[in-house]
N, C-alpha and C positions, 0 to 999 in steps of 0.2 A: 503493500502500502504505498509506503512511504518514497515512494520514488516520482510513484502517476503525480501521485500527493504535490512533491516537493518541484515533478517536473510540467505541470498546470500551470500553479501559484506562477510558475518565473516564465510562465507564454502567456501573461494577463495580468495587466494592470488593474484588476480586485483582486480580495482580498479571497477562498477557498478554499474552505472546512472540513476537516473528517465530519459525519458526522454523529462518530464520535464528540464529538465537544460541545462544552455544554449551551452555547449558545443555540441550536438541532433543538433546545427540551422546549420553544414553545413551535414549533411548527411536526414535533411528530417522536419517535419513537425504535430506538429497535429495541427488534424484536428477539427472542433471543428463548430455548424450550421448545422451541415449532419447526419435525425432521423436516425438511421444506430439499430434500435429497434426490429423491425420482421425478417432482415439476423441476426440478434444473434440468438436472439432465435427459428428460424428455426433453426440454430445449435447446440442446444442447445438438442433439440426432436427429428432432425434430425442424426444426424451425429456420429460415434463413434470413439472411436481413438481406434485402434488398440493394437493387446496385447506383441506387436514389431513394435519398427520400424514405419516410417513415410509412411502418404499418403492425395497424395496433387491429389486431382480435381479441373479442370482448371475452366469450366462453369458446372454450375446448373441451368440449365437454369426452373427451379421455383425458385429462388431466384431471378434468371434475373427480374422476372414479380413484383417486388416491383419499385414501385412507383418511390423510394432513385437512384433507377438505371437510373433512364431521369438526374433525379438530375445531380449526381458525372458524366453522361456522357457529359451537355451541360455544370456543373459549373467548372467539372475540369480536361477535356480535352478535353474543349476546341469541342463539337460536335463529340468528334472519339466515335466508339462504341468500347466498354467496355466490359467486359467477367469478373464474378465471380463467384470465386470457392471459395476451401479451401485450406488448409490443417492441416489436424488434427497429434499426434506422440507421442512420448517421444523422442527428439533426445538432447542429452546434450552433443555433441562436434560442433567439430568449423567445421569439412570437406571438407568445398569447399568454394570456394566465386563468387556468378557470379551477369549478373548485366542485364539491356533493357533499351533498348530506348525508356522514357518514365516514368514513375512517377509508382509506384508499391505503392495500398493502402492496408496497417494490419488492422486488427480491428480484437482487439484481445478480444477474449470472455472467456480464460479465463487468469488468471495473465501468460507469459513468459515476457522470457529473448532475443534480434536479437547480434549477436554478429555483424558489421559494419565496414568497412574502402572505403575509396574514390580510385572510378580511375583513379585519375593523380596518386594514389601512388606504379601503376602495371609497374613494368619495365620489358622489350623485352628481354630473358634471349634469352642463348648460344642455341638453336634452335630459333630462331626468334620465335617463340613463345613470349605474356603476361604471365606471371607472376606475385604473387602478396606475402608480408613477412607475415606472420599472427602476429606475430609482434605488425606491426601499428596500427592493430583491437585493436578498443570500444566493450564495452559491453553496450548493455544497457537496463532499467526494461521496459518492459511494462504491466500496469497496464487493469484489466478488462476491461470491456467497454473504452477502451485507442482506438481511433483511428486513426490512424495518415499514413502521405504522408511520401513516402523515395522514395528522387531523382534520377532521372537515372542515376548519378555518383556518386549514393552509391551502395553497396559492401556489398553481402549479399544472404545468405542464409536459409537456415528451422530456425525457431524461436528457442530455446531452452528448455528443460519445469521447473519449480521450484519445481516440487511435484512431490509425486508419481507416481499419477491421471495422468500427461502428461497432454497434454494443444489439446485446437482450434485456431482458426483463422481463419478470410472469408483474402484472397484474393485476389485485385482486381487487374487488368494490362490490358490493351487497345488488344485487340481482334486477339486471335490466338496465345500469347503470351506461351513458354511453349506445343507447339503441333509440333509433323518431323516436317524437315524437306523440303520443294522440290526438293526443288534437292542444291548441295553445286557448290561457285563459285570458280573461279579459278582465287583469286586477293593478288599478294603478298608483301601482308601486314599480321603484325602481329597477328592484329586481330582477323582473319580469323580460322589463327587457333584453335579457344580458343570458337569459332562457331558451341551449339551444341545445338541447340532446335531454332525453330524458335521466333527470338527477346527472345535467355538468346545465352551472353558468358559465362562459367567457366572450369576456375577452382577450382581443385581438391586437399587433396592431396592423395601423393603414398597410406595409406592403404587403400582407395576407392574403390578395385578394383574394386566393383560393376560394379562401374562409369565410371572405366579408360575402363574395357572390352566396354564398348557398350560407350566409342569414345571420351569420356571425358577427356579436359587432366586438364594429372596433374602441374599443372604449380602453387598450393599453400602449401609456404615453410614456415619452421617453425613446430612447437612441433603439433599435433591437439590434443589441450589441452577440457581438460573435466571439462567444467564447472556442478559443484554441488551445493546443497539449501537444505543441512544437517549436 
């Protein structure tokens, strides 16, 4: 871990902290006592990293048959139904910030970085929608094999790679998260304006035209920074 963390800190003009640092505690926690080896091995042998961009799959039936699914469902989510999927890719930029109602579990199949913020730092903008300034975010390094819980008040988005090989991450969420919305309610609420998918509230950088064209709110303010790794 030390060499990679030192490398990315040297390559960037901002401080990148390990998730073991005390500053991570307001965003989430490192999980211990769970055996995610089968999920990690499945990811290594059965999923690919795309040549460009990211791929996100919310739910993989085979992964959800692993015995750890029941353990996570009952211990971490209090009996609520969950889904286990993954995000693989080559992302290097902030791009946006999302949050969910319920924790997200990330398991690092490879090393990666996460750009994190707090929902309480979001502001209502001139369009009566929630926005977030990227300058308030912090970057954390997650080493291979590490499992973390991100609290529901934690803004996050895609992991960022620390090598030319890209990244792989297991993603566990409440069942149905990141799937199409059945309908949109008409509510006078700034949060409603950034609801993008089921249990997914999202603001993106205006440069992310593809997401904006899909209906994502361009509420990320500031530079869409690129994280370097050499």
